[in-house]
Residue, then its C-alpha position, 0 to 999 in steps of 0.5 A: m519424563t515428559n508429565i502427563f498430566k503437566l501437559i494436559n494442564q498446558i493444553a487446557i489452558a491454552e485452549a481456555q486463553l484461545s477463546a478470548t483472543q483475538f489474532l492477525a493473519p493473513c488469509v487467502k479466499g478459501r483457505r485456513v489461518r494459524t495463530r500460536v498461542a501458549g506454545m500451541v499451533y491452532t488452524f483455523t477456517p475463517k467463518h467468512s469464507k470469501f474473506e482476503g487480505w488481512g484481518i483480526f479474527q476471533p476463534v468461534d471455536e477449535k476449528t472456526a474463527t470469524v473476521v471482527e475486522e481488516a488488520d490496519l497498516p500498522q498492525i500489518t508493519e509489526y506483523l511482518q517485522q517479527f519474520p526475516q526478510i527475502r527479496l523474491r523475483l516474480a518468474h511465473q504466474l501460477r494461477g490467480q494471484t499465486w505466483l512462483a517465484y525465485p529469491v533475488n540474492e541466492a547466496d544470502v538465502r543459501q546462508r539463512l534457509k540452506v537451501v534455494k529453490p523456487i516459491a509458491v506465492h500469493l499475492a494478498r491485496s496487503g491493505f491496498d484494497k480500498l483505495t480513492v482517488i481525489d481529483r479536481d484541479a481547480c488552480g490556474g482554471r485547469s479542468h478535471r477533466i481529460e484534455e488534449r494536453n494530458l494526453s502525452t503525461q498520463p496514461y489517457y487515450r483520446s477517446d477519454v478527452g472530456a471524461f473525469k480523470a479520477k473516472i477513468l483512472a478507476n475504470n482503468l484500474y479495476r479492469a487492470i487488477g480487478t481493484k475498485v476505486d472510490a473516484k472523488t472529483k472534487e477539489l481538496t481544500p483545508a475546509n472539506a480535507n477532513q470528510l474526504l481523507k477521513d479513515s485514511q491509513l495511508i496518504v499518497d499526495v500527487f497534487d499539483n496545487s499547494v493549496a491542496r497539498q498544503a491541506v493534506k499535509n496539516y491533515s496528516e500531521q493533525f492525526s499522525i497519518p503516514c503521508l507520502h508527497a511526490g511532486l515533480s519541476a522541470d527535469y526533477a522529482e522529490v518523493i518525500w514522507n510528510d515529517v520532513y516535507r515543506v509545501p513548494s511555492e505556489v510559483n511551481d504549480d501544474v509543470c505538467d507541460y514541460p515537454l519530457a513530463r511523461n518520462l519523469v511521471i512514470l519514473t517518479v511513480a515507480v519511486a513512489c511506489e517502491a517507498i510506499v512497498s518499503f514502509i508498508a514491510t519495514a515502517e521505514q519512511r524513504n526519500f529520494t530524489i530523482t533527476l532526468k537529465d542523468l537518470t539518478i535516483q538518490s535518497l534524500f537524508l532531511 
């Protein structure tokens, strides 16, 4: 028979620990968050009702918690590793960022969960809500403004010609999904890399000149920041993480005049996105090569 006095004492100890505990949790705007302390599950209403994303919370009382700070990518990755991974395919948008999804592998889900059914998922921004775009192509006399030649290889329109690339990209992204982007029309060099890349949690390098690439690589190594490099040459592309990346010779700078560059760019971007999402979920840094002629994507082991 359960000792009621022992149980009450355990609850009292857990509540005492609770006030001094900070916990990480995903938060949907207007919803509550949960944590487990000493075997007890507690549910809180965030003090900042407009907060959405991954946060570090501190209990204020038994019903309310305040947001201490946003969780960084390593913390989110460690949190997600505690849960089984289930690949889902978004099937139908229900409302806002809430979608109806269905398991990709029915047999696997049935074996693990004993049931297969549609699942409602909420697409929080998962740490991607603070984005910075840096672009000023000063090599070879190229402009950091949109030119006619960019229209065949990059997501711009004829009406954008003459505007800053970074500004237009930021505007397009905001119109598409409502995410604000800090657009910097500055040339990244070894001298200002610390200033431009400060407070980065993940860096994606798609510069087309070796000077900027080397500056990004050095900064990422110095401050141990995850960094993914994506680049292309002729009909070949690579998506490689910083630990095994080698900066190419300046001879290969700026290959966007290649006739099939747009096809290869789109394919490379898709692979880079998959590498980033996979890293966030599993902490695994996967490298890839892409060849356009045979439409082949292969894992790269270095």
